[in-house]
N, C-alpha and C positions, 0 to 999 in steps of 0.2 A: 532470430528468437520469437515465439510467441509468444501473446497474452495467457496468462491461465490463471486458476484458482492458487494466491499464496503467493504465487511474484509480489519479489518487491522492485517497486517500481521509485523515479523521482521527479516530485514535481517542476516543467521547465516555462511552468507562464505560467498568473491570478499572483492572488496574496501568499500564499503558500509556497513559491517557490526557491528550490533547493532542499525541501524537507524530505523526508521519505515515506513511501506506504505500502499497507502489502491489499492486492487484491482480491477482494471477496466477488463479485462477478464481472460479468463485462459482456460487451453484444458490440454491433458493427460500427457502433460510432461515439458507446463511453464506456466508460470504466466504474466499478462504482470500489472506494478504497477507504481508507482506514489508516488511521497512526494508533489509537490507544489513548489519546490524550486529547489532542484540540476535536479532531472527529473520532468518537469514537464507537463503539460495534450498533449504541443502540440511535447515531444519527451519523452516517455514514455519509460519504462526500460525492455524488457523481460529478465527473471530470472529462472530459474532450479527448481523446485517446491521442489528439495531435500535441493537448499538453503534458503529456507524463515521457519520461526516455526510460526504457527497458530495463534491469540487471538481470545478472545473471546468476543472482539468488534469489533463495525459497523457501518460505514458511513452509511445515510441516502443517497438517490439518491442529494436532495439538498444540500447539504453539500461538493459535487463530482461534482459543475459544473463552480468551477474556480479553479483555484492556490490559488489564494489566501484565497477562505472558506476552501479547500485541508488542506492547511498551519496550519490555525485557527482552525481545529477540531481534527488536528494531537495535536496540542500544547495542548488542552484544557486536551483529553482523556489520552496525556502523565505524564499531571501534576496529574491527578485524580487518 
């Protein structure tokens, strides 16, 4: 699977290991991610592609508009 905007990824290295995030932007080496809580949209995190694991789940554009919607969508998808 290839990285794209809206893809849900899991951190496999760093302080946030085991947490899920949504991809907002990406390039050859890094992705820009947010979880809507510790890393809100206003302070997104750059993370090396080597330090994330891709999932098959994706959020639609509407679910990525606010921090509250991101948190809600991530919680629903993780629990499912």
